[in-house]
C-alpha positions as a Markdown table, in Angstrom:
| # | Residue | x | y | z |
|---|---|---|---|---|
| 1 | Met | 134.3 | 50.2 | 261.7 |
| 2 | Ile | 135.2 | 48.4 | 264.9 |
| 3 | Pro | 132.8 | 45.5 | 265.1 |
| 4 | Ile | 133.0 | 43.1 | 268.0 |
| 5 | Gln | 133.2 | 39.6 | 266.5 |
| 6 | Arg | 134.2 | 36.9 | 268.9 |
| 7 | Ala | 132.7 | 33.7 | 270.4 |
| 8 | Ser | 129.5 | 35.5 | 271.6 |
| 9 | Val | 128.7 | 36.4 | 267.9 |
| 10 | Pro | 129.7 | 33.6 | 265.5 |
| 11 | Arg | 131.9 | 34.7 | 262.7 |
| 12 | Ile | 131.7 | 32.2 | 259.9 |
| 13 | Tyr | 134.2 | 33.8 | 257.7 |
| 14 | Ala | 136.9 | 33.6 | 260.4 |
| 15 | Lys | 138.0 | 30.3 | 259.0 |
| 16 | Ala | 138.5 | 31.5 | 255.4 |
| 17 | Asp | 141.9 | 30.8 | 253.9 |
| 18 | Ser | 144.2 | 33.8 | 254.3 |
| 19 | Gly | 145.7 | 33.3 | 250.8 |
| 20 | Glu | 149.2 | 33.8 | 249.7 |
| 21 | Ser | 151.6 | 36.6 | 250.6 |
| 22 | Gly | 151.8 | 39.2 | 247.9 |
| 23 | Arg | 148.1 | 40.0 | 247.8 |
| 24 | Pro | 147.4 | 43.5 | 246.4 |
| 25 | Trp | 145.9 | 44.6 | 249.7 |
| 26 | Tyr | 148.4 | 43.0 | 252.1 |
| 27 | Asn | 152.1 | 42.4 | 251.6 |
| 28 | Met | 155.3 | 42.0 | 253.6 |
| 29 | Ala | 158.7 | 42.5 | 251.8 |
| 30 | Lys | 162.1 | 41.9 | 253.3 |
| 31 | Ala | 164.6 | 44.6 | 252.8 |
| 32 | Glu | 166.5 | 44.2 | 249.6 |
| 33 | Thr | 169.7 | 45.7 | 250.9 |
| 34 | Ala | 171.2 | 46.1 | 254.3 |
| 35 | Gly | 170.0 | 49.2 | 256.1 |
| 36 | Gln | 166.6 | 49.4 | 254.3 |
| 37 | Pro | 163.4 | 48.9 | 256.4 |
| 38 | Ile | 161.1 | 45.9 | 256.1 |
| 39 | Glu | 158.1 | 47.1 | 254.2 |
| 40 | Val | 154.6 | 46.0 | 255.3 |
| 41 | Met | 151.5 | 47.2 | 253.4 |
| 42 | Ile | 148.0 | 47.0 | 254.9 |
| 43 | Tyr | 145.4 | 48.2 | 252.3 |
| 44 | Asp | 142.2 | 46.4 | 253.3 |
| 45 | Asp | 139.9 | 45.5 | 256.2 |
| 46 | Ile | 141.3 | 44.2 | 259.5 |
| 47 | Gly | 140.1 | 40.7 | 260.4 |
| 48 | Gly | 137.5 | 38.5 | 258.7 |
| 49 | Trp | 138.2 | 38.3 | 255.0 |
| 50 | Gly | 140.9 | 40.9 | 255.3 |
| 51 | Leu | 144.1 | 40.9 | 257.4 |
| 52 | Arg | 143.9 | 38.6 | 260.4 |
| 53 | Ala | 146.2 | 39.2 | 263.4 |
| 54 | Ala | 147.5 | 35.6 | 263.4 |
| 55 | Asp | 148.6 | 35.8 | 259.8 |
| 56 | Phe | 150.2 | 39.2 | 260.3 |
| 57 | Ile | 152.2 | 38.3 | 263.4 |
| 58 | Arg | 153.3 | 34.9 | 262.0 |
| 59 | Glu | 154.6 | 36.5 | 258.7 |
| 60 | Leu | 156.2 | 39.4 | 260.6 |
| 61 | Lys | 158.2 | 37.1 | 262.9 |
| 62 | Ala | 159.4 | 35.2 | 259.8 |
| 63 | Leu | 160.8 | 38.3 | 258.3 |
| 64 | Asp | 162.0 | 40.3 | 261.3 |
| 65 | Asp | 165.7 | 39.9 | 262.1 |
| 66 | Gly | 165.4 | 41.8 | 265.3 |
| 67 | Lys | 167.5 | 44.8 | 264.0 |
| 68 | Ser | 166.0 | 46.2 | 260.9 |
| 69 | Ala | 163.6 | 49.1 | 260.9 |
| 70 | Ile | 160.0 | 48.2 | 260.0 |
| 71 | Thr | 157.6 | 50.5 | 258.1 |
| 72 | Val | 153.9 | 49.7 | 258.0 |
| 73 | Ala | 151.9 | 51.5 | 255.3 |
| 74 | Ile | 148.2 | 51.8 | 256.1 |
| 75 | Asp | 145.1 | 52.6 | 253.9 |
| 76 | Ser | 142.2 | 50.9 | 255.6 |
| 77 | Asp | 138.7 | 51.7 | 256.9 |
| 78 | Gly | 139.1 | 49.4 | 259.9 |
| 79 | Gly | 137.5 | 46.1 | 260.9 |
| 80 | Asp | 137.7 | 43.7 | 263.8 |
| 81 | Val | 138.7 | 45.4 | 267.0 |
| 82 | Phe | 140.5 | 42.4 | 268.6 |
| 83 | Asp | 142.6 | 41.8 | 265.5 |
| 84 | Gly | 143.4 | 45.5 | 265.7 |
| 85 | Phe | 144.5 | 45.3 | 269.3 |
| 86 | Ala | 146.6 | 42.3 | 268.6 |
| 87 | Ile | 148.4 | 43.9 | 265.7 |
| 88 | Ser | 148.8 | 47.2 | 267.5 |
| 89 | Asn | 150.4 | 45.4 | 270.5 |
| 90 | Ala | 152.8 | 43.5 | 268.2 |
| 91 | Leu | 154.0 | 46.7 | 266.6 |
| 92 | Ala | 154.4 | 48.3 | 270.1 |
| 93 | Arg | 156.7 | 45.4 | 271.1 |
| 94 | Leu | 159.1 | 46.4 | 268.2 |
| 95 | Gly | 159.9 | 49.6 | 270.0 |
| 96 | Asp | 161.5 | 52.5 | 268.1 |
| 97 | Arg | 162.2 | 50.3 | 265.1 |
| 98 | Cys | 158.5 | 50.6 | 264.0 |
| 99 | Thr | 157.1 | 53.5 | 262.0 |
| 100 | Val | 153.5 | 53.6 | 260.6 |
| 101 | Arg | 153.0 | 55.6 | 257.4 |
| 102 | Ile | 149.4 | 56.5 | 256.7 |
| 103 | Asp | 149.0 | 56.6 | 252.9 |
| 104 | Gly | 145.3 | 57.2 | 252.7 |
| 105 | Leu | 142.9 | 56.5 | 255.6 |
| 106 | Ala | 143.5 | 55.0 | 259.0 |
| 107 | Ala | 140.0 | 54.6 | 260.3 |
| 108 | Ser | 138.5 | 52.7 | 263.3 |
| 109 | Ala | 140.6 | 49.5 | 263.9 |
| 110 | Ala | 143.2 | 50.8 | 261.5 |
| 111 | Ser | 143.8 | 53.8 | 263.7 |
| 112 | Val | 144.3 | 51.4 | 266.6 |
| 113 | Ile | 147.0 | 49.6 | 264.7 |
| 114 | Ala | 148.7 | 53.0 | 263.8 |
| 115 | Cys | 148.8 | 54.0 | 267.4 |
| 116 | Gly | 150.9 | 50.9 | 268.3 |
| 117 | Ala | 153.9 | 52.2 | 266.3 |
| 118 | His | 156.7 | 54.3 | 267.9 |
| 119 | Arg | 156.2 | 56.9 | 265.2 |
| 120 | Val | 153.2 | 57.8 | 263.0 |
| 121 | Val | 153.7 | 59.7 | 259.8 |
| 122 | Met | 150.7 | 61.1 | 257.8 |
| 123 | Ala | 150.8 | 62.6 | 254.4 |
| 124 | Glu | 149.1 | 65.9 | 254.0 |
| 125 | Asn | 146.1 | 64.5 | 252.1 |
| 126 | Thr | 145.3 | 61.6 | 254.5 |
| 127 | Met | 142.9 | 61.3 | 257.5 |
| 128 | Met | 142.5 | 59.4 | 260.7 |
| 129 | Met | 139.1 | 58.5 | 262.1 |
| 130 | Ile | 138.3 | 57.3 | 265.7 |
| 131 | His | 134.9 | 56.2 | 267.1 |
| 132 | Asn | 133.2 | 53.9 | 269.5 |
| 133 | Pro | 133.0 | 50.1 | 268.9 |
| 134 | Trp | 129.8 | 48.6 | 267.7 |
| 135 | Thr | 128.5 | 45.1 | 266.9 |
| 136 | Trp | 125.5 | 43.1 | 265.9 |
| 137 | Ala | 123.6 | 41.3 | 268.7 |
| 138 | Ser | 120.5 | 39.2 | 269.2 |
| 139 | Gly | 118.8 | 37.5 | 272.1 |
| 140 | Asp | 116.8 | 38.3 | 275.2 |
| 141 | Ala | 117.3 | 41.4 | 277.4 |
| 142 | Glu | 120.0 | 39.7 | 279.5 |
| 143 | Glu | 122.0 | 38.8 | 276.4 |
| 144 | Leu | 121.8 | 42.3 | 275.1 |
| 145 | Arg | 122.9 | 43.7 | 278.4 |
| 146 | Lys | 125.9 | 41.5 | 278.4 |
| 147 | Thr | 126.8 | 42.7 | 274.9 |
| 148 | Ala | 126.5 | 46.3 | 276.0 |
| 149 | Asp | 128.8 | 45.6 | 278.9 |
| 150 | Val | 131.4 | 44.1 | 276.5 |
| 151 | Leu | 131.2 | 47.2 | 274.3 |
| 152 | Asp | 131.9 | 49.4 | 277.3 |
| 153 | Lys | 134.9 | 47.3 | 278.2 |
| 154 | Val | 136.2 | 47.4 | 274.6 |
| 155 | Thr | 135.8 | 51.2 | 274.7 |
| 156 | Gly | 138.1 | 51.2 | 277.7 |
| 157 | Gly | 140.6 | 49.3 | 275.7 |
| 158 | Leu | 140.4 | 51.9 | 272.9 |
| 159 | Leu | 140.9 | 54.8 | 275.4 |
| 160 | Ala | 144.0 | 53.0 | 276.7 |
| 161 | Thr | 145.4 | 52.5 | 273.2 |
| 162 | Tyr | 144.9 | 56.1 | 272.1 |
| 163 | Arg | 146.2 | 57.6 | 275.4 |
| 164 | Ala | 149.3 | 55.4 | 275.2 |
| 165 | Lys | 150.1 | 57.2 | 272.0 |
| 166 | Ala | 148.8 | 60.6 | 273.1 |
| 167 | Pro | 149.3 | 60.7 | 276.9 |
| 168 | Lys | 148.5 | 64.4 | 277.2 |
| 169 | Met | 144.9 | 63.9 | 276.1 |
| 170 | Asp | 142.5 | 63.7 | 279.0 |
| 171 | Ala | 140.1 | 60.7 | 279.0 |
| 172 | Ala | 136.9 | 62.9 | 278.9 |
| 173 | Thr | 138.0 | 64.8 | 275.8 |
| 174 | Leu | 139.0 | 61.5 | 274.1 |
| 175 | Lys | 135.7 | 59.9 | 275.0 |
| 176 | Thr | 133.8 | 62.9 | 273.5 |
| 177 | Met | 135.8 | 62.4 | 270.3 |
| 178 | Leu | 134.9 | 58.7 | 270.2 |
| 179 | Asp | 131.2 | 59.4 | 270.8 |
| 180 | Ala | 131.2 | 62.0 | 267.9 |
| 181 | Glu | 133.0 | 59.7 | 265.4 |
| 182 | Thr | 135.9 | 62.2 | 264.9 |
| 183 | Trp | 137.7 | 62.6 | 261.6 |
| 184 | Leu | 141.1 | 64.1 | 262.0 |
| 185 | Ser | 143.3 | 65.9 | 259.5 |
| 186 | Pro | 147.1 | 65.4 | 259.8 |
| 187 | Tyr | 147.4 | 68.7 | 261.5 |
| 188 | Glu | 144.8 | 67.8 | 264.1 |
| 189 | Ala | 146.2 | 64.4 | 264.7 |
| 190 | Val | 149.7 | 65.8 | 265.2 |
| 191 | Ala | 148.3 | 68.5 | 267.5 |
| 192 | Leu | 146.5 | 65.9 | 269.6 |
| 193 | Gly | 149.6 | 63.6 | 269.7 |
| 194 | Leu | 148.0 | 60.8 | 267.7 |
| 195 | Ala | 150.6 | 61.4 | 264.9 |
| 196 | Asp | 154.1 | 62.6 | 265.0 |
| 197 | Glu | 154.9 | 64.0 | 261.6 |
| 198 | Ile | 153.3 | 65.3 | 258.4 |
| 199 | Ser | 155.1 | 64.1 | 255.3 |
| 200 | Gly | 155.1 | 65.6 | 251.8 |
| 201 | Thr | 157.5 | 67.5 | 249.5 |
| 202 | Ser | 158.7 | 70.7 | 251.0 |
| 203 | Pro | 157.3 | 73.0 | 248.3 |
| 204 | Val | 153.8 | 71.6 | 248.8 |
| 205 | Lys | 154.1 | 71.8 | 252.5 |
| 206 | Ala | 155.2 | 75.4 | 252.4 |
| 207 | Arg | 152.2 | 76.4 | 250.2 |
| 208 | Ala | 149.7 | 74.5 | 252.4 |
| 209 | Leu | 150.9 | 75.9 | 255.7 |
| 210 | Ser | 151.6 | 79.5 | 254.5 |
| 211 | Pro | 148.2 | 80.9 | 255.5 |
| 212 | Ile | 148.7 | 79.6 | 259.0 |
| 213 | Leu | 152.4 | 80.2 | 259.6 |
| 214 | Ala | 153.3 | 83.1 | 257.2 |
| 215 | Lys | 153.3 | 85.6 | 260.1 |
| 216 | Tyr | 156.0 | 83.8 | 262.1 |
| 217 | Arg | 159.7 | 84.6 | 261.8 |
| 218 | Lys | 160.8 | 81.4 | 263.5 |
| 219 | Leu | 159.0 | 78.2 | 262.5 |
| 220 | Pro | 159.3 | 74.7 | 264.1 |
| 221 | Gln | 161.3 | 72.5 | 261.7 |
| 222 | Ala | 158.9 | 69.6 | 262.1 |
| 223 | Leu | 156.0 | 71.7 | 260.7 |
| 224 | Met | 157.7 | 73.3 | 257.8 |
| 225 | Ala | 161.0 | 72.3 | 256.2 |
| 226 | Lys | 161.6 | 74.6 | 253.2 |
| 227 | Asp | 164.3 | 73.8 | 250.7 |
| 228 | Lys | 167.2 | 76.1 | 251.2 |
| 229 | Pro | 167.9 | 78.3 | 248.2 |
| 230 | Ala | 171.0 | 77.5 | 246.2 |
| 231 | Asp | 172.5 | 81.0 | 246.6 |
| 232 | Pro | 171.0 | 82.5 | 249.8 |
| 233 | Val | 171.1 | 86.3 | 249.9 |
| 234 | Ile | 172.3 | 87.5 | 253.3 |
| 235 | Glu | 171.0 | 90.9 | 254.2 |
| 236 | Pro | 173.5 | 93.1 | 256.0 |
| 237 | Ala | 170.7 | 94.5 | 258.2 |
| 238 | Pro | 171.0 | 93.9 | 262.0 |
| 239 | Lys | 169.0 | 91.0 | 263.3 |
| 240 | Pro | 165.8 | 92.0 | 265.1 |
| 241 | Ile | 165.1 | 90.8 | 268.6 |
| 242 | Gln | 163.0 | 87.7 | 268.2 |
| 243 | Glu | 160.2 | 87.1 | 270.6 |
| 244 | Pro | 159.9 | 83.5 | 271.7 |
| 245 | Ser | 158.0 | 81.5 | 269.1 |
| 246 | Pro | 154.7 | 80.1 | 270.3 |
| 247 | Asn | 154.1 | 76.4 | 270.7 |
| 248 | Val | 152.0 | 75.9 | 267.5 |
| 249 | Ala | 151.1 | 72.3 | 268.3 |
| 250 | Ala | 150.0 | 73.1 | 271.8 |
| 251 | Leu | 147.9 | 76.1 | 270.6 |
| 252 | Ala | 146.3 | 74.0 | 267.9 |
| 253 | Ala | 145.5 | 71.2 | 270.4 |
| 254 | Arg | 143.9 | 73.8 | 272.8 |
| 255 | Leu | 141.7 | 75.2 | 270.0 |
| 256 | Thr | 140.7 | 71.7 | 268.8 |
| 257 | Gln | 139.7 | 70.6 | 272.2 |
| 258 | Ala | 137.6 | 73.7 | 272.7 |
| 259 | Cys | 135.7 | 73.0 | 269.5 |
| 260 | Ile | 135.2 | 69.4 | 270.5 |
| 261 | Gln | 133.9 | 70.3 | 274.0 |
| 262 | Ala | 131.6 | 72.9 | 272.5 |
| 263 | Gly | 130.2 | 70.2 | 270.2 |
| 264 | His | 131.6 | 71.7 | 267.0 |
| 265 | Pro | 134.7 | 69.5 | 266.1 |
| 266 | Gln | 134.2 | 70.3 | 262.4 |
| 267 | Leu | 135.2 | 74.0 | 263.1 |
| 268 | Ala | 138.7 | 73.2 | 264.5 |
| 269 | Glu | 140.6 | 73.5 | 261.2 |
| 270 | Val | 138.6 | 76.6 | 260.1 |
| 271 | Leu | 139.4 | 78.4 | 263.4 |
| 272 | Ile | 143.1 | 77.3 | 263.3 |
| 273 | Val | 143.4 | 79.0 | 259.9 |
| 274 | Ser | 141.4 | 82.1 | 260.9 |
| 275 | Thr | 143.4 | 82.7 | 264.0 |
| 276 | Ala | 146.7 | 81.7 | 262.4 |
| 277 | Leu | 147.7 | 80.5 | 265.9 |
| 278 | Lys | 149.3 | 83.9 | 266.3 |
| 279 | Asp | 150.0 | 83.7 | 270.0 |
| 280 | Glu | 148.7 | 82.5 | 273.3 |
| 281 | Ala | 146.5 | 85.6 | 273.8 |
| 282 | Thr | 144.9 | 85.2 | 270.4 |
| 283 | Val | 144.1 | 81.5 | 271.0 |
| 284 | Ala | 142.8 | 82.2 | 274.5 |
| 285 | Ala | 140.5 | 84.9 | 273.2 |
| 286 | Glu | 139.2 | 82.5 | 270.5 |
| 287 | Val | 138.6 | 79.8 | 273.1 |
| 288 | Ser | 136.6 | 82.3 | 275.2 |
| 289 | Arg | 134.6 | 83.3 | 272.1 |
| 290 | Ile | 133.8 | 79.7 | 271.4 |
| 291 | Glu | 132.6 | 79.1 | 274.9 |
| 292 | Ala | 130.6 | 82.3 | 275.1 |
| 293 | Val | 128.8 | 82.0 | 271.8 |
| 294 | Ser | 128.0 | 78.3 | 272.4 |
| 295 | Ala | 126.6 | 79.2 | 275.9 |
| 296 | Leu | 124.5 | 82.0 | 274.5 |
| 297 | Cys | 123.0 | 79.8 | 271.8 |
| 298 | Leu | 122.4 | 77.0 | 274.3 |
| 299 | Thr | 120.6 | 79.4 | 276.7 |
| 300 | Ala | 118.4 | 80.7 | 273.9 |
| 301 | Lys | 117.6 | 77.1 | 273.0 |
| 302 | Leu | 119.1 | 77.6 | 269.5 |
| 303 | Pro | 122.3 | 75.6 | 269.7 |
| 304 | Glu | 122.2 | 74.9 | 266.0 |
| 305 | Leu | 123.1 | 78.5 | 265.2 |
| 306 | Ala | 126.4 | 78.5 | 267.2 |
| 307 | Ala | 128.5 | 76.9 | 264.4 |
| 308 | Asp | 127.5 | 79.5 | 261.8 |
| 309 | Tyr | 128.1 | 82.4 | 264.3 |
| 310 | Leu | 131.5 | 81.1 | 265.2 |
| 311 | Lys | 132.5 | 80.5 | 261.5 |
| 312 | Ala | 131.4 | 84.1 | 260.7 |
| 313 | Gly | 133.7 | 85.4 | 263.4 |
| 314 | Leu | 130.9 | 87.0 | 265.5 |
| 315 | Gly | 131.6 | 87.9 | 269.1 |
| 316 | Ala | 129.4 | 87.5 | 272.2 |
| 317 | Asp | 127.8 | 90.9 | 271.9 |
| 318 | Ala | 126.9 | 90.5 | 268.3 |
| 319 | Val | 125.5 | 87.0 | 268.9 |
| 320 | Arg | 123.5 | 88.2 | 271.8 |
| 321 | Ala | 121.9 | 90.9 | 269.7 |
| 322 | Arg | 121.1 | 88.5 | 266.9 |
| 323 | Leu | 119.6 | 86.0 | 269.2 |
| 324 | Phe | 117.4 | 88.7 | 270.8 |
| 325 | Asp | 116.1 | 89.8 | 267.4 |
| 326 | Arg | 115.5 | 86.1 | 266.5 |
| 327 | Leu | 113.6 | 85.5 | 269.7 |
| 328 | Val | 111.5 | 88.6 | 269.3 |
| 329 | Ala | 110.7 | 87.8 | 265.8 |
| 330 | Asp | 109.6 | 84.2 | 266.7 |
| 331 | Asp | 107.6 | 84.9 | 269.9 |
| 332 | Val | 106.0 | 88.5 | 269.6 |
| 333 | Gly | 103.5 | 89.6 | 267.1 |
| 334 | Glu | 103.5 | 93.0 | 265.4 |
| 335 | Ile | 103.7 | 95.9 | 267.8 |
| 336 | Asn | 101.3 | 98.9 | 267.1 |
| 337 | Asn | 102.6 | 102.1 | 268.7 |
| 338 | Arg | 99.9 | 104.4 | 267.0 |
| 339 | Glu | 97.8 | 106.4 | 269.4 |
| 340 | Pro | 94.1 | 105.4 | 269.2 |
| 341 | Met | 91.6 | 107.6 | 267.4 |
| 342 | Pro | 88.8 | 109.2 | 269.6 |
| 343 | Ser | 86.3 | 106.8 | 268.2 |
| 344 | Glu | 88.6 | 103.9 | 269.3 |
| 345 | Ala | 88.8 | 105.1 | 272.9 |
| 346 | Thr | 87.6 | 102.6 | 275.4 |
| 347 | Pro | 84.3 | 103.8 | 277.0 |
| 348 | Gln | 84.8 | 104.7 | 280.7 |
| 349 | Ala | 82.6 | 103.1 | 283.3 |
| 350 | Lys | 80.0 | 105.4 | 284.9 |
| 351 | Thr | 80.9 | 106.5 | 288.4 |
| 352 | Pro | 78.0 | 106.5 | 291.0 |
| 353 | Asn | 76.9 | 110.0 | 292.2 |
| 354 | Pro | 76.1 | 110.1 | 296.0 |
| 355 | Thr | 73.7 | 113.1 | 295.5 |
| 356 | Asp | 71.6 | 111.2 | 293.0 |
| 357 | Ile | 71.4 | 108.2 | 295.2 |
| 358 | Tyr | 70.2 | 110.2 | 298.2 |
| 359 | Ala | 67.5 | 112.1 | 296.1 |
| 360 | Ala | 66.2 | 108.8 | 294.8 |
| 361 | Arg | 65.9 | 107.3 | 298.2 |
| 362 | Lys | 64.2 | 110.4 | 299.7 |
| 363 | Gly | 61.4 | 110.3 | 297.1 |
| 364 | Lys | 60.6 | 106.6 | 297.5 |
| 365 | Pro | 57.4 | 105.9 | 299.5 |
| 366 | Lys | 57.8 | 104.4 | 302.9 |
| 367 | Ala | 57.0 | 100.7 | 303.4 |
| 368 | Asp | 53.6 | 99.8 | 305.1 |
| 369 | Thr | 54.4 | 98.9 | 308.7 |
| 370 | Lys | 50.7 | 97.9 | 309.7 |
| 371 | Gly | 50.5 | 94.6 | 311.5 |
| 372 | Cys | 54.1 | 94.6 | 312.5 |
| 373 | Lys | 54.7 | 93.9 | 316.1 |
């Protein structure tokens, strides 16, 4: 979480003693030998009873020699946003010496800290979560309005922090992700620019990525680093002409943003796997399908069906037919196309006969006109 906890909302536990270095949830260790990085471990809340920015920066300055690399390991569900900003800015000032390694979860304020590092590395089984700030507030309407204004300004700070790490993300897309409380897999985080590398042993990585990348002849080294065989067998066959390999990260980012804009961020990883990010044309067609299916369901006032249709791989024509059947079933009763029996025929209204009318009038006695002047 990213609670706002400053002077306007008293924080009693801010004065709690920070304890000694070596706590199981927070630790800094100087490099044992030359050339090794300084290790920092953040495995708890940010701020409050957890890790406070003042303690972190003071201890970091005491250990930093100005030359050694610094690795910050994170597994935290977040905490105080201002402590997160302060620690993130401190890491940013270290420049390319600082690497954040996400060991479990970097959520909320912890993701803010991660984005301050020059390089962010995520293990394959980790996640990053970003969302809007929130707080507790009490008071009259004016006080609550002031609190809402503060939240809006803090949101601006979050946007600036994430875009500093991922400058290619547009503000509107990022704001949509914050509003939705977006959980990112390592692949999505790398595609968006919020992380730089996916760690893990090469055999595990090769198995995990094979459904997506098996069709490619030339793979980016950053995405898949297979161990070289001890005795490679070189085939004497001539080398085929290789087509330019697609930019997998860019294609994944495009597909992820399309899912977010359509209101279905949970489908991003499913569609990345189903398309295998084959090429630009495949991804463009999938983006068009996402937009068309979402628009059809929205027009039919059944937006909740879009996710299932997209996951099932249905195209616009198939979705249009299903929506039509659904609307007909919901709005129209049973249609009876049986011809009516003679007894069921509607009686016809009698048409006046002019001859009968004239005969009736001719036989009617004349009115008595005596006494009329």
